[in-house]
FINUKE-759897 format. One record per atom (N, C-alpha, C): x negated, y negated, z negated; atom name. Coordinates in pm, 1 decimal. Atoms other than C-alpha are relative to their C-alpha. Layout:
# residues N
@east = X; north = Y; up = Z; atom = CA
...
***
This chain:
# residues 83
@east = 84.0; north = 78.9; up = 81.3; atom = N
@east = -3567.9; north = -1302.6; up = 5017.3; atom = CA
@east = 12.8; north = 7.4; up = -146.3; atom = C
@east = -14.6; north = -26.2; up = 147.8; atom = N
@east = -3634.4; north = -1289.5; up = 4651.9; atom = CA
@east = 121.6; north = -91.1; up = -74.7; atom = C
@east = -93.8; north = 98.5; up = 64.3; atom = N
@east = -3398.1; north = -1588.3; up = 4583.1; atom = CA
@east = 133.5; north = 5.9; up = 67.9; atom = C
@east = -120.6; north = -3.7; up = -78.5; atom = N
@east = -3112.0; north = -1468.6; up = 4799.2; atom = CA
@east = 118.0; north = 3.8; up = -81.6; atom = C
@east = -111.6; north = -21.9; up = 102.8; atom = N
@east = -2905.3; north = -1380.9; up = 4496.7; atom = CA
@east = 44.3; north = -143.1; up = -71.2; atom = C
@east = -33.8; north = 123.9; up = 55.6; atom = N
@east = -2894.1; north = -1743.7; up = 4401.4; atom = CA
@east = 86.4; north = -82.6; up = 81.3; atom = C
@east = -97.7; north = 90.7; up = -81.9; atom = N
@east = -2620.0; north = -1986.0; up = 4526.1; atom = CA
@east = -81.6; north = -117.8; up = 45.7; atom = C
@east = 59.7; north = 129.9; up = -60.3; atom = N
@east = -2741.6; north = -2256.4; up = 4758.4; atom = CA
@east = 88.6; north = -109.2; up = -31.4; atom = C
@east = -70.6; north = 128.5; up = 26.4; atom = N
@east = -2657.0; north = -2610.1; up = 4684.6; atom = CA
@east = -39.4; north = -83.0; up = 116.8; atom = C
@east = 27.4; north = 89.2; up = -117.1; atom = N
@east = -2626.1; north = -2845.5; up = 4978.9; atom = CA
@east = 32.4; north = -147.6; up = -30.1; atom = C
@east = -25.3; north = 147.3; up = 31.8; atom = N
@east = -2614.5; north = -3177.2; up = 4801.4; atom = CA
@east = -133.1; north = -55.1; up = -54.2; atom = C
@east = 121.3; north = 59.5; up = 41.2; atom = N
@east = -2894.3; north = -3416.6; up = 4726.5; atom = CA
@east = -23.3; north = -7.5; up = -144.3; atom = C
@east = 26.1; north = 0.7; up = 148.0; atom = N
@east = -3066.4; north = -3413.6; up = 4392.9; atom = CA
@east = 39.3; north = -145.1; up = -64.9; atom = C
@east = -47.2; north = 118.0; up = 78.3; atom = N
@east = -2925.2; north = -3679.5; up = 4145.7; atom = CA
@east = -68.1; north = 13.8; up = -135.5; atom = C
@east = 61.2; north = 16.3; up = 133.0; atom = N
@east = -3130.3; north = -3776.5; up = 3847.0; atom = CA
@east = 105.3; north = -10.2; up = -109.9; atom = C
@east = -90.3; north = 11.7; up = 108.8; atom = N
@east = -2955.3; north = -3746.0; up = 3514.4; atom = CA
@east = -19.7; north = -139.6; up = -67.7; atom = C
@east = 28.1; north = 124.4; up = 56.3; atom = N
@east = -3117.8; north = -4087.5; up = 3427.8; atom = CA
@east = 42.1; north = -102.0; up = 114.7; atom = C
@east = -46.4; north = 98.4; up = -101.1; atom = N
@east = -2919.6; north = -4347.9; up = 3603.9; atom = CA
@east = -45.3; north = -147.2; up = -34.2; atom = C
@east = 38.7; north = 134.6; up = 45.7; atom = N
@east = -3069.5; north = -4700.8; up = 3584.3; atom = CA
@east = 71.4; north = -96.1; up = 69.0; atom = C
@east = -71.9; north = 95.5; up = -47.4; atom = N
@east = -2846.3; north = -4985.5; up = 3630.5; atom = CA
@east = -76.3; north = -123.2; up = 31.1; atom = C
@east = 79.5; north = 127.7; up = -35.3; atom = N
@east = -2953.4; north = -5325.4; up = 3761.8; atom = CA
@east = -29.1; north = -76.5; up = -127.9; atom = C
@east = 20.1; north = 74.7; up = 117.4; atom = N
@east = -2907.7; north = -5492.0; up = 3434.5; atom = CA
@east = -106.4; north = 69.2; up = -100.1; atom = C
@east = 96.5; north = -61.8; up = 76.8; atom = N
@east = -3133.1; north = -5224.7; up = 3277.0; atom = CA
@east = -151.5; north = -12.9; up = 28.9; atom = C
@east = 150.2; north = 3.6; up = -49.2; atom = N
@east = -3431.7; north = -5293.8; up = 3486.6; atom = CA
@east = -70.4; north = -117.2; up = -76.1; atom = C
@east = 80.6; north = 88.7; up = 78.9; atom = N
@east = -3719.9; north = -5481.9; up = 3319.1; atom = CA
@east = -93.5; north = -72.0; up = 86.8; atom = C
@east = 99.1; north = 71.4; up = -86.2; atom = N
@east = -3946.5; north = -5736.5; up = 3490.2; atom = CA
@east = -136.5; north = 48.5; up = -37.3; atom = C
@east = 129.0; north = -59.0; up = 25.8; atom = N
@east = -4309.8; north = -5643.0; up = 3503.3; atom = CA
@east = -61.8; north = -76.6; up = -113.3; atom = C
@east = 58.9; north = 76.8; up = 93.6; atom = N
@east = -4408.4; north = -5928.6; up = 3274.1; atom = CA
@east = 72.4; north = 63.6; up = -145.7; atom = C
@east = -57.6; north = -44.0; up = 120.1; atom = N
@east = -4155.5; north = -5801.8; up = 3014.8; atom = CA
@east = -57.7; north = 144.5; up = -40.0; atom = C
@east = 36.6; north = -140.1; up = 25.6; atom = N
@east = -4277.3; north = -5446.0; up = 3048.5; atom = CA
@east = -147.6; north = -1.1; up = -50.4; atom = C
@east = 141.9; north = 10.0; up = 56.5; atom = N
@east = -4648.2; north = -5559.9; up = 2999.9; atom = CA
@east = 7.2; north = -56.9; up = -136.6; atom = C
@east = -0.6; north = 73.7; up = 130.5; atom = N
@east = -4549.0; north = -5769.5; up = 2698.4; atom = CA
@east = 39.7; north = 116.1; up = -109.9; atom = C
@east = -38.9; north = -123.2; up = 88.9; atom = N
@east = -4370.9; north = -5441.4; up = 2545.1; atom = CA
@east = -113.1; north = 79.6; up = -13.1; atom = C
@east = 106.6; north = -88.7; up = 7.8; atom = N
@east = -4671.7; north = -5234.2; up = 2622.1; atom = CA
@east = -109.8; north = -64.8; up = -89.3; atom = C
@east = 105.5; north = 75.7; up = 74.5; atom = N
@east = -4898.7; north = -5493.4; up = 2463.5; atom = CA
@east = 42.1; north = 22.0; up = -151.0; atom = C
@east = -49.7; north = -2.1; up = 137.9; atom = N
@east = -4668.2; north = -5495.7; up = 2149.0; atom = CA
@east = -13.9; north = 147.8; up = -59.8; atom = C
@east = 7.6; north = -146.7; up = 32.1; atom = N
@east = -4671.5; north = -5113.2; up = 2143.0; atom = CA
@east = -150.1; north = 38.0; up = -37.7; atom = C
@east = 135.6; north = -21.7; up = 13.2; atom = N
@east = -5053.1; north = -5102.1; up = 2170.2; atom = CA
@east = -41.8; north = -54.2; up = -141.1; atom = C
@east = 27.0; north = 67.1; up = 133.7; atom = N
@east = -5080.2; north = -5347.7; up = 1867.4; atom = CA
@east = 60.5; north = 78.1; up = -113.7; atom = C
@east = -71.3; north = -73.6; up = 117.5; atom = N
@east = -4841.5; north = -5138.8; up = 1660.8; atom = CA
@east = -81.5; north = 136.8; up = -17.4; atom = C
@east = 76.3; north = -130.9; up = 10.0; atom = N
@east = -5043.5; north = -4812.9; up = 1741.8; atom = CA
@east = -138.9; north = -34.9; up = -59.7; atom = C
@east = 129.1; north = 23.6; up = 57.0; atom = N
@east = -5371.0; north = -4997.3; up = 1664.9; atom = CA
@east = 17.0; north = -13.7; up = -161.0; atom = C
@east = -26.2; north = 24.4; up = 150.8; atom = N
@east = -5221.1; north = -5096.1; up = 1322.5; atom = CA
@east = 19.7; north = 124.3; up = -72.8; atom = C
@east = -15.6; north = -125.8; up = 65.2; atom = N
@east = -5122.2; north = -4741.1; up = 1258.6; atom = CA
@east = -116.7; north = 75.0; up = -9.0; atom = C
@east = 134.2; north = -66.5; up = 5.1; atom = N
@east = -5458.3; north = -4612.1; up = 1342.2; atom = CA
@east = -87.4; north = -55.1; up = -111.8; atom = C
@east = 93.0; north = 75.2; up = 118.9; atom = N
@east = -5630.7; north = -4865.0; up = 1107.5; atom = CA
@east = 49.8; north = 42.8; up = -134.5; atom = C
@east = -65.9; north = -37.8; up = 130.1; atom = N
@east = -5388.2; north = -4766.9; up = 831.4; atom = CA
@east = -38.0; north = 148.8; up = -25.5; atom = C
@east = 38.1; north = -140.9; up = 22.1; atom = N
@east = -5460.4; north = -4395.7; up = 878.1; atom = CA
@east = -158.3; north = 3.8; up = -26.8; atom = C
@east = 150.5; north = 0.3; up = 25.8; atom = N
@east = -5844.8; north = -4459.4; up = 887.4; atom = CA
@east = -23.6; north = -66.0; up = -147.1; atom = C
@east = 15.3; north = 46.0; up = 135.9; atom = N
@east = -5807.9; north = -4662.3; up = 575.1; atom = CA
@east = 47.8; north = 97.4; up = -119.0; atom = C
@east = -43.1; north = -102.9; up = 90.6; atom = N
@east = -5638.2; north = -4367.9; up = 410.3; atom = CA
@east = -97.9; north = 116.5; up = -7.3; atom = C
@east = 97.5; north = -98.8; up = 0.3; atom = N
@east = -5941.7; north = -4160.3; up = 480.2; atom = CA
@east = 9.2; north = 106.2; up = 113.5; atom = C
@east = -21.8; north = -88.9; up = -109.3; atom = N
@east = -5826.1; north = -3984.5; up = 798.5; atom = CA
@east = -103.9; north = -47.1; up = 107.2; atom = C
@east = 87.1; north = 30.3; up = -109.6; atom = N
@east = -6084.8; north = -3947.8; up = 1077.3; atom = CA
@east = 36.9; north = 64.2; up = 131.1; atom = C
@east = -62.4; north = -35.6; up = -123.1; atom = N
@east = -6013.5; north = -3916.0; up = 1442.3; atom = CA
@east = -44.7; north = 150.1; up = 39.4; atom = C
@east = 44.6; north = -136.9; up = -33.7; atom = N
@east = -6250.4; north = -3602.7; up = 1499.6; atom = CA
@east = 69.5; north = 94.3; up = -84.5; atom = C
@east = -70.2; north = -88.5; up = 73.6; atom = N
@east = -6081.9; north = -3441.3; up = 1204.2; atom = CA
@east = 141.6; north = 27.2; up = 45.6; atom = C
@east = -128.8; north = -17.1; up = -54.4; atom = N
@east = -5738.7; north = -3502.9; up = 1340.2; atom = CA
@east = 7.8; north = 90.7; up = 143.6; atom = C
@east = 7.1; north = -53.4; up = -113.8; atom = N
@east = -5846.4; north = -3380.1; up = 1674.7; atom = CA
@east = -36.9; north = 162.8; up = -17.3; atom = C
@east = 40.7; north = -139.7; up = 43.2; atom = N
@east = -5987.5; north = -3047.2; up = 1516.1; atom = CA
@east = 122.6; north = 69.2; up = -47.2; atom = C
@east = -131.9; north = -63.9; up = 33.3; atom = N
@east = -5641.0; north = -2990.8; up = 1348.9; atom = CA
@east = 91.5; north = 20.3; up = 112.4; atom = C
@east = -67.3; north = -11.2; up = -133.7; atom = N
@east = -5464.7; north = -3054.4; up = 1682.1; atom = CA
@east = -42.9; north = 124.8; up = 75.4; atom = C
@east = 64.4; north = -111.3; up = -64.4; atom = N
@east = -5698.8; north = -2799.5; up = 1844.2; atom = CA
@east = 55.8; north = 147.6; up = -73.2; atom = C
@east = -36.6; north = -116.7; up = 67.4; atom = N
@east = -5623.7; north = -2549.4; up = 1577.5; atom = CA
@east = 140.3; north = 28.5; up = 4.2; atom = C
@east = -149.1; north = -11.1; up = -22.7; atom = N
@east = -5247.9; north = -2600.8; up = 1606.1; atom = CA
@east = 34.3; north = 63.9; up = 142.8; atom = C
@east = -12.3; north = -58.5; up = -133.5; atom = N
@east = -5271.3; north = -2532.2; up = 1981.2; atom = CA
@east = -47.0; north = 161.2; up = -3.4; atom = C
@east = 51.1; north = -138.0; up = 19.6; atom = N
@east = -5469.7; north = -2205.3; up = 1899.4; atom = CA
@east = 110.2; north = 89.8; up = -71.2; atom = C
@east = -109.7; north = -54.9; up = 66.5; atom = N
@east = -5203.6; north = -2113.4; up = 1647.4; atom = CA
@east = 121.8; north = 41.2; up = 75.8; atom = C
@east = -119.3; north = -17.8; up = -83.0; atom = N
@east = -4921.2; north = -2164.7; up = 1883.8; atom = CA
@east = -14.5; north = 111.4; up = 105.7; atom = C
@east = 31.0; north = -89.1; up = -99.3; atom = N
@east = -5094.8; north = -1965.5; up = 2150.0; atom = CA
@east = -4.0; north = 160.5; up = -50.5; atom = C
@east = 0.9; north = -129.7; up = 66.0; atom = N
@east = -5144.8; north = -1662.4; up = 1918.8; atom = CA
@east = 140.2; north = 39.5; up = -34.9; atom = C
@east = -131.2; north = -21.5; up = 45.1; atom = N
@east = -4789.3; north = -1697.4; up = 1783.3; atom = CA
@east = 84.5; north = 45.2; up = 135.9; atom = C
@east = -75.3; north = -28.1; up = -130.0; atom = N
@east = -4642.2; north = -1696.2; up = 2153.1; atom = CA
@east = -48.2; north = 150.6; up = 45.6; atom = C
@east = 42.0; north = -120.1; up = -49.8; atom = N
@east = -4855.2; north = -1379.3; up = 2233.0; atom = CA
@east = 67.7; north = 111.4; up = -107.6; atom = C
@east = -73.4; north = -90.0; up = 111.6; atom = N
@east = -4719.7; north = -1213.4; up = 1901.2; atom = CA
@east = 140.5; north = 9.4; up = 35.0; atom = C
@east = -147.8; north = -5.7; up = -37.3; atom = N
@east = -4360.5; north = -1295.2; up = 1995.9; atom = CA
@east = 16.0; north = 78.0; up = 128.3; atom = C
@east = -23.9; north = -72.7; up = -127.9; atom = N
@east = -4413.5; north = -1166.7; up = 2351.5; atom = CA
@east = -21.8; north = 152.7; up = -34.3; atom = C
@east = 10.7; north = -139.4; up = 36.8; atom = N
@east = -4550.8; north = -835.1; up = 2204.6; atom = CA
@east = 121.1; north = 62.1; up = -87.0; atom = C
@east = -118.0; north = -57.2; up = 71.5; atom = N
@east = -4268.4; north = -800.7; up = 1962.6; atom = CA
@east = 130.6; north = 15.5; up = 95.2; atom = C
@east = -109.9; north = -12.0; up = -103.6; atom = N
@east = -4025.7; north = -862.4; up = 2256.4; atom = CA
@east = -6.6; north = 125.3; up = 79.6; atom = C
@east = 17.5; north = -137.2; up = -91.1; atom = N
@east = -4173.2; north = -573.3; up = 2456.7; atom = CA
@east = 26.5; north = 103.3; up = -91.3; atom = C
@east = -22.0; north = -116.5; up = 85.9; atom = N
@east = -4154.9; north = -346.7; up = 2148.3; atom = CA
@east = 154.1; north = 11.4; up = -17.9; atom = C
@east = -147.1; north = -0.6; up = 41.4; atom = N
@east = -3793.0; north = -441.4; up = 2065.7; atom = CA
@east = 76.2; north = 14.5; up = 133.5; atom = C
***
């Protein structure tokens, strides 16, 4: 098989994130935290809009950054093949 050169592991997967009983949050606390975070984000959005930023303009810039990153990745791949 193509993966025969890899060592087999015969143990169960253990997540690197171990949650203790004291770290668990009740659903009500989680909802309250999410509502607080939503209010904070709404405030930040209102502040950005007050400074003259528009959502469609930001989305356009994000799309352009994605395109730039794709082109950069292709260029790095080509340089890697040349080198």
